[in-house]
Structures are given as C-alpha cells and as structure tokens.
N, C-alpha and C positions, 0 to 999 in steps of 0.2 A: 719777827719771830725768829728765834733761833733754831737751826738745825745742824746736826754733825753729818758731814759727807766724807765717804770713804771710796778711794780710787783704786783700781786694780789694773794690773798689766799695763798695756800702753797708755791707758788714761792717766795712770799714777805717773809715768814717764812724761807724758806731755804737761801735765799740771806741775810736775816738780815736787809733790808731795803725795804721801799716802792718804792723809785726811786733813780736814779743816773744819772749824766751825764758821757757819755764814749766818748772817742776817737777811731774812728773805721776806718778802711782802706776803700778807695773809691772802689766801685763795690761790697761791701758786701750786702747779701740779709738778709731779716728780719730772715729767717730760719737759715742762717749762722750764725747770731748774736746770736740766740738762742743757737745754738750748741757750740759756743765759751763761753758762760756764764754758761750754764748747761751741763757739760760733759754727755756723753751717759749714764752713769751708775748713775749719781745722781738723776734724776727724772724719768727714764724709758722712754718707748715710748708712754706716754699718748698723747691724741690729744689736742694739745695747739692751741688756737686761736691767730691769730696775729692782731694787729691793728697799723695802721701808720697814724698819724695826724687825729685820732679819726675816721678812716674808716677802716672796716675789709679788710684784704689783704691775698693773698696766700704766702705761705713760700718763693717763688722765686721773691717777690717784691724787687726791688733794693732800697736800702737806699740812702737818699740825706741829705747834711748838714742841721744840725738843726731839722731833723725830730724827731717827738715824738713816740715813739715806746711803745706799751703794749703788754705784754705777759699774756694771760688769760687762765688758766687751766680750765678743766670741772669742773662744778658747781654741787654738789650734793644738794639734799634737797627734800622735799616732803610735 
C-alpha cells in the first residue's frame, strides 16, 4: 500500500528530503515505519511524535492505504 511521509527538522535533514511516497506492507504500524526508515542507531532513542492524517497517534497505530504520515522530532527553543 502507498503512504505519504513528511519529515520535519533534523529528520528532514537526515533523510535529505521533506516528503516522499513509500510502498509499505499491510499491517505496518507508524512506529514500525519509523524504525524501518530510521535505523536504531541513526537518530537514537529520542521521543518522536507521530501524526497520521493530521492527527497525533501512538506508535502502535496501524497504517492504511493513502495515509499521510508525519514524523515530528522534539523541538528546542526558548
């Protein structure tokens, strides 16, 4: 199935793009997709926020055909 993935901040820099369309296996969770894209050692164990179709979801949220997925890293500032 196809999903659209959007990357923000350091994830966009690491991936080298702001978004892409990916073919994924049925039954994949948003957390599983994140793990597939960003191997355990590449970003570390930071707290990533997941959004699917513009709503925040937990890592165990199952993806569906044509979902829009966003990976949002912690933001700093002050």
